[in-house]
C-alpha positions, 0 to 999 in steps of 0.5 A: 693324207697320212704318210706311213713313216715305217715305209718311208724310212725303209724306202729312204734306207734302200735309196741311201744303200743303193747310192752308197754302193754306187758312190763307193764304187766311184770312190774306189776308182777316183779316190775323190775326197768329196765322194768319200765323204758322201759315202760316209754321210750316206752310211750315217743316214742309212744307219740313223734311219735303221735306228729309228725303226726301233722306236716303240721297241725295248731298244728305243732307249739306245736306238733313238739317241743313236739315230739322232747322233748318226743323222747329225754326223751325216749332215756334218759329213755333207759339210766336210765333203763340201769343204774338201772341194774348197781344199779346206781341212775337215772340221774335226772339233765341230764334228765331234762337238755336234755329235757329242752334244746331240748324244748328251741331250738325247740321253738326258730327255728320257729316250726310253719313252720319248721318241723326241728326246734331244729333238731340239738339239738334233734339229738345230745341228741338222740345220747348221750342218746342212746350211754350212754345206750349202754355204761352202758349195755356193762359195766354190769357184765358178770355174771349178764345176758347173753344178755346184750352184744347183747343189748349193741350192738343194742343200740350202732348201733342205737347211731351210726346211730343217730350220722351219722344223726347228721353229715350229718345234719350238712353237708347237712341240712335236705333237702340234698339228702343223709340226705333225703334218708338215715337219714330222718324221714322215714328211722329213723322210719324204723330202730327204728321199726326193732330194737324195735322188734329185742331186745324185747325178750332180754329186757324181759330177762334182766328184768327177770335177774334183778328180779332174781339178786334182789331176790338173793341179798335179800337172801344174806342180813340180813333183819334187817340191810341190811348187809351180812348174816352170810352164805354169809359173810363166803362164800365171805370172804373165797374166798377173803382170797384165792385171797389175798393169791395169791397176797401176800396181808394183810387182817384184820378181826374185830369182834364187839359186842354191849355192854349191848345190853340186857339192851337196849331191857329190858329198851326201848323195842325190837324196840329200840334194832332193831334201835340200830342194824340198827344204828351200821350197818349204821355206819359200812357201812359209815366207810368202803370201798366198797371193804370191807365185813361187815356182821351180825354174829349173834344177836348183833355181827358183823364181818368185813373183810378188804382186804389190811388193816393192823391191825393199819388200822383196829383199826382206822376203829373201831374208825371211826365206834364208832364216826359215831355211837355216832353221829347217829340221829336215836337213840337220844332218847335212850342210844347209846350203846358202842361197844367192838372189837376184831381185828386180821390180817394176813401177807403173809402166808395162814390163813383160815377164821376160824383161823382168827375168832377164834383169833378175838373172843379171843380178843373180849372176852378179851375186854369184860373182861377188861370192854368193850367199847374198841378195843383189838388187837389179836396177828398177825397170821402166 
């Protein structure tokens, strides 16, 4: 059976345009970055297929390379969208390199009369882009969404198909019988068309899940500092201490309080006080590990749980925070506040969070009574 490539490309274009309009309407409502990147990918796929419709015309000399670049851009947009679900930054240089190399390879292989100019590079980058998207979707936390595995499998199937296209292209070339029958433009358009329709509902579900998770994340954070709010910190820290107890691991807890904070508000205004709080929060984030928990405990008081850290290590982290705060450029125009710390830790016995906070609070009170701007160690809990 011979499939009409022009009809399939027009059908694929109509489907891509329809999905683009639907996803754009959803993006305007949710502002989901995953949805946005899928809109960009669909726009690339639509434009790429329209460019390929100009093959066999005098415009082929620029349309064919353009089609290759646009489709590769679409594949890497799918990968970028998958990365956004894992809160990873866009792969800017990989995106630019893939499109740039595809453009150069396509231009160098006589695109005016060779419809497969740059074909090897094009197929290679399509395989890589879609495979990377499949990988990031598969690595997404299972608690994030219930559909990411099926999306990962669909992307994996398409990546495998493009890898087979690439392999047969290397063996037979674009005019080989197996390539023309199973991996030519007609069959590739049909496979892409089927997968786009099949996963469209899953893409909507993922974008909605991203919105829900983003709203949940915002609800768990203090609006001013971006740190965990008190309730979320207490919940996560309690669970973390239970986990550490089962593995006989040590943990340390720090209570920190900005010294003479009221004087900053009185002298410079509440905006300056907010800036000081944000600077301290940034210093904490810069000084701790990704596994540590940092929250705003209330007012100018902050709380840190450091799993696996000894009391000495906790004191060292407090010193690191002080150094980072002193170097903060955002508060050069006001007096940099000093900070008092109360530090406590636990060894192998079970100690609940309330007891640790009480011990750290007593140490913090002592630090204040001794003149502030110091770290005071509480007695180890047992």
